[in-house]
C-alpha positions as CSV (number, residue, x, y, z in Angstrom):
1,M,-140.1,-22.0,-105.8
2,K,-139.3,-20.2,-108.8
3,T,-142.3,-18.7,-111.2
4,S,-142.0,-17.4,-114.8
5,L,-143.1,-13.9,-113.9
6,D,-141.8,-10.7,-116.0
7,K,-140.4,-9.0,-113.4
8,K,-139.6,-5.8,-115.1
9,R,-143.2,-5.7,-116.3
10,I,-144.4,-6.1,-112.7
11,V,-141.9,-3.6,-111.2
12,K,-142.7,-1.0,-113.7
13,S,-146.6,-1.5,-113.7
14,L,-146.8,-1.6,-110.1
15,G,-145.0,1.6,-109.7
16,I,-147.4,3.5,-112.2
17,L,-150.2,2.1,-109.7
18,A,-148.6,3.3,-106.9
19,I,-148.0,7.1,-108.6
20,G,-151.7,7.3,-109.3
21,A,-153.2,6.0,-106.3
22,V,-150.9,9.0,-104.7
23,L,-152.3,11.4,-107.1
24,T,-155.8,10.4,-107.6
25,T,-158.8,11.6,-105.6
26,G,-160.1,8.3,-104.2
27,G,-156.8,7.1,-104.9
28,L,-157.5,3.8,-102.2
29,F,-160.7,2.7,-104.5
30,L,-157.9,2.9,-107.5
31,W,-155.8,1.0,-106.3
32,Q,-158.2,-1.8,-105.0
33,N,-160.0,-1.9,-108.7
34,Q,-157.0,-1.2,-111.2
35,F,-154.4,-4.2,-109.8
36,D,-154.8,-5.9,-113.0
37,I,-154.4,-9.8,-113.1
38,S,-153.5,-9.3,-116.9
39,L,-149.8,-7.6,-114.7
40,F,-148.7,-11.5,-114.7
41,S,-148.0,-13.9,-117.2
42,S,-149.4,-17.2,-116.4
43,A,-147.9,-20.2,-115.5
44,A,-150.7,-22.7,-115.2
45,T,-149.2,-23.9,-112.1
46,N,-151.0,-25.1,-109.0
47,N,-148.5,-25.2,-106.5
48,I,-150.1,-22.8,-103.8
49,Q,-153.0,-24.6,-102.0
50,A,-153.7,-21.5,-99.5
51,M,-153.2,-18.4,-97.8
52,I,-153.1,-17.8,-94.4
53,V,-153.2,-14.6,-93.1
54,L,-151.9,-14.1,-89.0
55,G,-151.5,-10.8,-87.3
56,E,-152.4,-7.8,-85.5
57,R,-154.9,-5.7,-87.3
58,Q,-157.7,-6.9,-89.2
59,D,-158.9,-3.5,-91.5
60,A,-159.1,-2.0,-95.1
61,Q,-155.3,-1.6,-95.3
62,L,-154.1,-5.2,-94.4
63,S,-156.7,-6.4,-97.0
64,I,-155.0,-4.5,-99.8
65,H,-151.8,-6.2,-99.6
66,V,-153.5,-9.7,-99.2
67,S,-155.7,-9.1,-102.0
68,A,-152.6,-8.1,-104.2
69,V,-151.0,-11.3,-102.9
70,E,-154.2,-13.0,-103.9
71,K,-154.3,-12.0,-107.4
72,L,-150.5,-12.6,-108.2
73,I,-151.2,-16.5,-107.0
74,N,-154.4,-16.8,-109.0
75,S,-152.5,-15.1,-112.2
76,Q,-150.4,-18.4,-112.3
77,Q,-152.4,-20.9,-110.9
78,T,-155.2,-22.9,-113.0
79,L,-156.8,-23.2,-109.6
80,P,-157.7,-20.3,-107.5
81,V,-155.6,-20.5,-104.1
82,E,-158.0,-20.0,-101.0
83,T,-157.1,-17.4,-98.9
84,V,-158.3,-17.7,-94.8
85,N,-157.7,-14.3,-92.6
86,R,-157.4,-15.1,-89.2
87,A,-155.7,-11.6,-88.5
88,E,-157.3,-9.9,-85.5
89,E,-158.0,-6.3,-84.3
90,G,-155.9,-6.0,-80.7
91,A,-154.2,-9.2,-81.0
92,I,-151.0,-9.9,-79.0
93,I,-148.2,-11.6,-80.8
94,S,-148.7,-15.0,-78.5
95,S,-152.3,-15.2,-80.9
96,L,-150.5,-16.2,-84.3
97,R,-150.3,-19.7,-82.5
98,D,-153.7,-20.1,-82.3
99,Q,-154.6,-18.0,-85.4
100,A,-152.2,-20.7,-87.7
101,V,-153.9,-23.9,-86.0
102,L,-157.5,-22.2,-87.0
103,G,-156.1,-21.0,-89.8
104,Y,-155.3,-24.7,-91.6
105,N,-158.4,-25.9,-89.9
106,D,-160.5,-23.2,-91.9
107,V,-158.9,-24.6,-95.6
108,T,-161.8,-26.1,-96.9
109,K,-159.9,-29.1,-98.8
110,P,-157.1,-31.2,-97.0
111,I,-154.0,-29.8,-97.8
112,T,-152.0,-31.3,-100.1
113,N,-149.9,-28.5,-101.6
114,H,-148.0,-25.8,-100.4
115,V,-149.5,-23.0,-98.1
116,Y,-148.0,-19.4,-97.4
117,F,-148.6,-17.2,-94.2
118,L,-148.6,-13.8,-94.4
119,V,-147.3,-12.3,-91.0
120,S,-148.0,-9.0,-89.6
121,F,-147.0,-8.5,-85.9
122,G,-145.3,-7.0,-83.2
123,K,-146.9,-3.6,-82.2
124,N,-148.5,-4.8,-79.6
125,I,-145.6,-6.3,-77.7
126,T,-144.1,-3.4,-78.8
127,V,-146.2,-0.9,-77.0
128,N,-147.0,-2.8,-74.2
129,G,-143.1,-3.4,-73.7
130,I,-142.5,0.1,-73.9
131,T,-145.7,1.0,-71.4
132,D,-144.5,-1.2,-68.8
133,K,-141.0,0.2,-69.5
134,D,-139.4,-3.4,-69.8
135,S,-135.9,-3.7,-70.9
136,I,-134.9,-3.7,-74.4
137,S,-133.6,-7.3,-74.8
138,E,-136.4,-8.5,-72.6
139,I,-138.7,-7.2,-75.6
140,S,-136.3,-8.7,-77.7
141,S,-136.5,-12.0,-76.5
142,K,-140.1,-12.0,-76.5
143,T,-140.3,-11.0,-80.2
144,T,-138.0,-14.4,-80.7
145,K,-139.4,-16.8,-78.6
146,E,-143.0,-16.2,-80.1
147,V,-141.6,-16.5,-83.8
148,T,-139.6,-19.5,-82.8
149,T,-142.8,-21.0,-81.2
150,L,-144.9,-20.6,-84.2
151,I,-142.5,-21.9,-86.9
152,D,-142.1,-25.0,-84.4
153,L,-145.6,-25.6,-84.0
154,L,-145.8,-25.5,-87.9
155,S,-142.6,-27.6,-88.9
156,A,-143.5,-29.9,-86.1
157,R,-146.9,-31.2,-88.3
158,P,-145.3,-32.8,-91.3
159,G,-149.0,-34.4,-92.4
160,V,-150.5,-31.3,-92.0
161,F,-148.2,-29.6,-94.9
162,P,-147.1,-32.5,-96.8
163,K,-145.6,-30.1,-99.5
164,G,-144.6,-27.6,-97.3
165,F,-145.0,-23.9,-95.9
166,T,-143.7,-20.6,-96.4
167,V,-144.2,-17.6,-93.9
168,F,-143.4,-14.2,-95.0
169,L,-142.8,-12.1,-92.1
170,A,-143.0,-8.5,-91.9
171,T,-140.8,-6.1,-90.0
172,L,-142.3,-3.7,-87.9
173,L,-143.1,-0.4,-89.2
174,D,-142.1,2.7,-86.9
175,P,-144.3,5.7,-87.4
176,L,-141.4,7.5,-85.5
177,D,-139.0,6.8,-88.4
178,G,-136.3,6.8,-85.7
179,I,-135.8,10.5,-85.7
180,S,-139.7,12.1,-84.5
181,D,-140.2,13.4,-81.5
182,V,-142.5,10.2,-79.3
183,T,-144.9,13.2,-78.6
184,S,-146.2,12.5,-82.1
185,C,-147.9,9.3,-81.0
186,K,-148.9,10.7,-77.8
187,G,-152.1,8.0,-77.3
188,A,-150.5,5.3,-79.7
189,I,-146.8,5.2,-78.4
190,P,-145.7,6.3,-74.7
191,N,-143.6,8.5,-74.4
192,N,-141.0,7.1,-72.4
193,G,-137.9,8.5,-74.1
194,K,-136.7,8.7,-77.9
195,E,-133.6,6.5,-77.0
196,Y,-135.2,4.0,-75.5
197,V,-138.2,4.0,-77.9
198,N,-136.2,3.8,-81.2
199,G,-133.8,1.2,-79.4
200,V,-137.3,-0.9,-79.1
201,F,-138.3,-0.8,-82.4
202,E,-134.9,-1.6,-83.6
203,A,-134.0,-4.2,-81.3
204,V,-137.6,-6.0,-82.2
205,N,-136.7,-5.7,-86.0
206,N,-133.3,-7.3,-85.5
207,S,-135.0,-10.1,-83.7
208,I,-137.5,-11.0,-86.6
209,K,-134.4,-10.4,-89.0
210,T,-132.3,-13.2,-87.1
211,T,-135.0,-15.1,-86.7
212,G,-135.3,-15.2,-90.1
213,S,-132.3,-16.1,-90.4
214,I,-132.2,-19.2,-88.6
215,Y,-135.0,-20.8,-90.6
216,P,-134.4,-19.7,-94.5
217,Q,-136.3,-22.9,-95.2
218,Y,-139.8,-21.6,-93.3
219,I,-139.5,-17.9,-93.3
220,K,-138.7,-14.9,-96.1
221,V,-138.5,-11.6,-93.8
222,V,-140.5,-8.9,-95.7
223,D,-138.4,-5.8,-94.5
224,V,-141.3,-3.2,-94.9
225,A,-139.2,-1.1,-92.1
226,K,-136.1,-0.7,-94.1
227,A,-138.6,0.4,-97.3
228,F,-140.2,2.7,-95.3
229,S,-137.4,4.4,-94.0
230,G,-137.5,8.6,-94.2
231,H,-141.5,8.6,-94.6
232,G,-142.3,8.4,-91.2
233,L,-144.9,10.4,-89.8
234,T,-143.3,14.1,-89.6
235,S,-141.5,13.6,-93.0
236,T,-141.7,15.4,-95.8
237,T,-143.4,12.3,-98.0
238,P,-144.9,10.7,-95.1
239,W,-146.3,6.8,-95.7
240,F,-148.6,7.1,-92.6
241,S,-152.0,9.2,-92.1
242,D,-151.2,9.0,-88.3
243,C,-149.2,6.5,-85.6
244,L,-151.3,3.5,-86.5
245,T,-152.6,4.1,-90.0
246,L,-150.5,3.6,-93.1
247,N,-152.1,6.4,-96.0
248,V,-152.7,5.6,-99.6
249,A,-148.6,5.8,-101.0
250,G,-148.1,3.7,-97.5
251,Q,-151.0,1.2,-98.1
252,A,-149.6,1.0,-102.2
253,E,-145.9,0.6,-100.9
254,M,-146.8,-2.3,-98.7
255,A,-149.0,-4.3,-101.2
256,R,-145.9,-3.8,-103.7
257,L,-143.2,-5.4,-101.0
258,F,-145.5,-8.2,-100.3
259,V,-145.9,-8.8,-104.2
260,A,-142.6,-8.5,-104.6
261,A,-141.6,-11.3,-102.1
262,V,-143.8,-13.8,-103.1
263,E,-143.4,-12.9,-106.9
264,K,-139.3,-14.1,-105.9
265,E,-140.7,-17.6,-104.7
């Protein structure tokens, strides 16, 4: 579904905000409080009833891009979107199905309109696979299976989503950026060989993108990995503060990417 947003104005304004967040002391606070909904024109529609968040982390950096998307949607609607956050710290990929069921059960009113799912996952299945030295193809297959299972679960319940749903599925961020020594992430990513580790990250992201292309009516892939390329932990312009956490610039970029993906719909 298309919106009537002024795209040039959004991109310019978000760029200014992202720069301000990086250069200003307490930039994270700046980002959270100056993402002004007046940036967006109002279409006065009520197309999106609920936004359900699924994933493997529950922290401040997740809340930043969820909040940004929420403000974007609310700027276009007369009725506010209901946000249900079911992401869990340390969850494994198969938890997405349970999170989805709990999420749409948590929506307080009967679902009569479109539902968005914001999904970020893959870190734990990747790290666990590297730890167990699973083959790259096995890890890739697990990723595909779990995404497919999630979509099959949601699409098999048309009565639950009478106006449909859209899954915004993020690719997996590689803090090593495909070029760093894996010892940079000691304790976070097992050092089982640079070529193997990089191969796993690449395979997981290829699986996400391929699965997205199989279900274009349901999945919109948010290719954060591509956008973050060149900004790994040891780069000259890192968007990570450590192997698991984005810095202020990374958080701002993540929010921008999700806002842009939702804005296109």
